[in-house]
Backbone bond lengths (Angstrom), bond angles and torsions (degrees), N, CA, C in turn:
res aa  C-N    CA-C-N  psi(-1)  N-CA   C-N-CA  omega(-1)  CA-C   N-CA-C  phi
1 M - - - 1.523 - - 1.555 108.05 -
2 M 1.257 120.25 -23.63 1.571 117.80 179.77 1.518 103.08 -73.59
3 V 1.277 121.02 -38.77 1.491 120.78 -177.30 1.512 108.43 -62.59
4 I 1.288 119.39 -44.83 1.506 123.03 179.16 1.506 110.21 -62.29
5 N 1.309 118.75 -44.42 1.528 123.17 177.49 1.615 108.43 -60.52
6 A 1.286 116.53 -43.44 1.398 118.81 178.14 1.535 115.85 -64.95
7 F 1.322 109.69 -34.22 1.501 113.58 172.08 1.399 114.07 -69.43
8 W 1.294 125.49 -42.48 1.521 127.39 175.44 1.485 110.71 -61.53
9 V 1.429 120.54 -44.27 1.414 122.02 170.21 1.441 115.48 -50.33
10 A 1.276 113.07 -52.46 1.482 121.25 -173.69 1.587 108.46 -64.98
11 L 1.389 117.89 -41.69 1.439 120.87 -176.63 1.544 109.42 -66.27
12 F 1.411 114.10 -44.09 1.494 116.93 177.21 1.519 114.00 -66.39
13 S 1.292 118.42 -34.45 1.413 120.72 171.73 1.474 115.77 -59.64
14 V 1.273 117.12 -45.54 1.455 123.37 175.56 1.558 110.65 -62.18
15 I 1.373 117.41 -38.64 1.476 120.38 178.97 1.571 106.99 -68.52
16 F 1.265 116.70 -40.97 1.495 120.32 -178.16 1.578 107.13 -60.79
17 L 1.361 113.53 -46.45 1.462 116.40 -173.73 1.587 108.52 -68.56
18 L 1.337 119.34 -34.48 1.441 122.63 173.25 1.549 115.77 -61.13
19 I 1.451 114.32 -43.92 1.401 122.53 170.66 1.527 113.26 -57.28
20 D 1.298 118.27 -48.85 1.327 122.26 175.69 1.521 115.08 -53.93
21 L 1.309 113.44 -51.15 1.449 120.76 -176.32 1.525 107.63 -66.17
22 Y 1.330 120.53 -34.30 1.462 116.01 174.90 1.492 116.80 -74.87
23 V 1.256 115.35 -22.93 1.523 120.25 172.59 1.538 108.94 -66.38
24 W 1.262 115.11 -43.17 1.473 120.11 179.95 1.615 106.49 -69.00
25 I 1.204 118.95 -38.07 1.549 118.56 177.34 1.555 105.94 -60.68
26 V 1.257 117.70 -48.58 1.492 121.07 -176.08 1.571 110.85 -58.54
27 I 1.439 115.21 -43.55 1.411 120.45 -176.68 1.506 109.09 -67.74
28 V 1.354 120.57 -33.19 1.503 127.45 177.34 1.493 110.25 -70.08
29 R 1.332 116.16 -39.01 1.450 125.54 177.11 1.600 108.76 -60.53
30 A 1.308 108.35 -55.92 1.513 113.14 -179.97 1.561 110.21 -59.02
31 L 1.273 125.33 -43.87 1.414 125.27 173.32 1.486 113.56 -58.49
32 V 1.279 121.82 -40.41 1.383 128.76 -176.11 1.589 107.31 -65.99
33 T 1.280 117.66 -37.62 1.562 122.22 176.05 1.489 112.64 -63.69
34 W 1.290 116.32 -21.94 1.516 122.91 -178.16 1.515 110.96 -76.27
35 V 1.321 112.36 -35.25 1.474 116.50 -168.51 1.567 115.44 -98.23
36 N 1.307 115.39 4.62 1.524 123.01 178.50 1.629 107.01 54.13
37 A 1.308 109.26 63.39 1.417 113.79 179.28 1.589 109.73 -77.05
38 D 1.315 115.62 164.34 1.528 120.92 175.07 1.543 110.66 -64.00
39 P 1.396 118.74 114.02 1.404 119.22 178.11 1.525 118.05 -65.83
40 Y 1.319 118.07 -8.60 1.462 123.66 -179.51 1.520 108.51 -99.97
41 N 1.412 117.22 2.96 1.445 118.53 176.00 1.585 107.16 -71.32
42 P 1.243 121.25 136.80 1.531 125.11 -173.38 1.597 109.06 -63.81
43 I 1.301 118.15 -35.42 1.426 118.03 177.88 1.471 114.91 -72.76
44 V 1.292 115.69 -36.77 1.474 119.09 173.33 1.446 112.58 -67.58
45 K 1.386 118.93 -34.31 1.512 122.01 175.44 1.477 109.41 -60.29
46 I 1.419 113.88 -44.73 1.425 119.83 -172.25 1.603 107.70 -64.84
47 L 1.414 113.35 -46.41 1.315 117.99 -177.44 1.593 113.25 -60.56
48 S 1.388 108.54 -40.93 1.510 114.12 177.71 1.482 112.30 -61.72
49 Q 1.314 117.30 -46.06 1.479 121.57 -179.58 1.528 113.63 -60.00
50 L 1.283 112.94 -34.15 1.579 120.14 -178.34 1.458 111.01 -78.00
51 V 1.372 119.71 -30.99 1.467 116.61 -168.29 1.507 112.18 -113.64
52 D 1.359 112.84 -35.18 1.540 116.49 -171.69 1.488 114.17 -62.59
53 P 1.349 125.92 -37.19 1.393 121.29 176.68 1.443 117.08 -62.69
54 V 1.305 118.13 -31.18 1.447 126.00 179.77 1.597 109.51 -74.82
55 T 1.377 112.59 -48.85 1.462 115.71 175.55 1.518 112.80 -60.66
56 R 1.253 115.60 -37.28 1.488 122.09 -179.40 1.589 108.51 -56.20
57 K 1.335 115.33 -52.56 1.352 122.51 -179.82 1.602 114.46 -61.33
58 I 1.366 113.62 -35.04 1.359 119.84 176.31 1.493 108.77 -65.89
59 R 1.326 121.76 -47.93 1.378 127.04 178.63 1.580 112.02 -60.16
60 K 1.345 116.97 -32.42 1.405 122.08 -179.48 1.561 110.07 -73.63
61 W 1.322 114.44 -42.75 1.537 120.84 -175.80 1.539 107.94 -80.33
62 F 1.290 121.70 -33.49 1.456 126.68 176.99 1.537 111.23 -121.85
63 P 1.344 116.94 84.28 1.423 114.05 -177.83 1.605 114.87 -69.77
64 F 1.330 115.31 -15.24 1.539 116.47 177.38 1.503 109.79 -71.04
65 V 1.309 125.63 -3.78 1.475 120.34 -176.80 1.614 113.21 -77.85
66 R 1.371 114.37 -3.58 1.468 117.42 172.24 1.541 103.78 -102.33
67 V 1.355 108.62 116.85 1.490 114.12 175.35 1.555 107.24 -112.96
68 G 1.212 112.91 105.30 1.492 118.36 -178.11 1.514 107.58 69.49
69 M 1.355 116.35 -122.11 1.410 125.07 174.17 1.562 114.06 -94.95
70 V 1.289 116.61 9.71 1.429 120.71 -173.74 1.549 108.45 -107.77
71 D 1.337 116.12 122.80 1.421 120.34 -177.16 1.542 104.95 -98.51
72 L 1.334 119.68 119.81 1.442 127.80 178.96 1.452 113.58 -94.43
73 S 1.347 121.83 1.35 1.444 119.28 -178.61 1.520 116.87 -62.84
74 P 1.262 124.91 -35.04 1.441 121.72 172.29 1.514 112.31 -59.85
75 L 1.329 112.96 -40.94 1.603 110.27 174.79 1.460 114.25 -63.27
76 V 1.365 115.92 -41.30 1.403 118.43 174.92 1.522 115.12 -57.78
77 L 1.287 113.84 -39.52 1.528 120.78 175.57 1.408 113.13 -66.90
78 V 1.270 121.72 -40.27 1.391 123.93 174.79 1.535 114.58 -63.73
79 F 1.330 113.79 -40.99 1.499 118.10 178.83 1.555 108.07 -67.76
80 F 1.289 118.58 -39.68 1.536 123.11 175.91 1.512 110.91 -60.64
81 L 1.376 115.16 -47.07 1.526 116.49 173.26 1.468 118.41 -53.68
82 Y 1.457 110.64 -44.14 1.454 117.71 178.34 1.519 111.86 -64.27
83 F 1.366 115.29 -36.97 1.522 119.60 178.75 1.564 108.89 -64.37
84 I 1.295 116.34 -43.26 1.478 121.40 179.18 1.532 109.27 -61.68
85 K 1.377 116.92 -47.56 1.414 117.85 178.89 1.559 116.21 -61.05
86 V 1.243 116.33 -41.84 1.531 123.27 175.42 1.544 108.38 -62.12
87 F 1.265 116.71 -45.46 1.483 123.35 -178.58 1.529 109.30 -64.44
88 L 1.214 119.09 -41.29 1.565 121.82 177.09 1.528 108.95 -66.24
89 K 1.349 114.75 -40.86 1.523 117.69 -172.04 1.637 102.77 -73.67
90 M 1.320 122.83 -36.47 1.406 117.03 175.91 1.543 111.37 -70.02
91 L 1.280 119.91 -33.01 1.504 120.86 173.15 1.419 109.98 -62.61
92 L 1.339 122.08 -41.03 1.438 122.94 177.23 1.493 111.93 -65.28
93 I 1.334 116.79 -40.49 1.491 118.70 177.93 1.577 109.34 -65.49
94 N 1.334 120.45 -42.34 1.358 121.52 -176.42 1.481 111.09 -70.71
95 M 1.420 118.72 -17.78 1.509 119.14 178.59 1.545 107.01 -81.72
96 H 1.460 115.42 5.18 1.540 120.59 178.28 1.579 109.99 63.69
97 I 1.329 119.55 28.28 1.425 120.65 178.72 1.495 116.51 -97.25
98 M 1.371 115.36 -36.08 1.385 121.77 179.77 1.431 113.63 -84.94
C-alpha cells in the first residue's frame, strides 16, 4: 500500500509541475503578444503553438473574454489551470495519501 501511495504522490507531483510550467508558458505568451515580437522567431513560434490553440477554443466558447482590444483568454486559462490543480490536490487529500 505504501508503494501505491508513493506512486500517486509522485504522479500528482509531476502533474502539478506540468501545470505550473504551462501556466508560466501562458504568461510568457501573453507578455510576448504585448511587445509585438517577431512571429518567425522559433521561441515565439513554440509559445504560439503551445498556447494559441487553447486560447482560441476559450475565445470560441466564451466570446465575452474579449473586452474591446483586450483578450482575457490567457487569464481565463490560468484560472482554469489553477482550478484543476486545486481539484487534483483535494482529490489526492481525500484519497488519504497526502
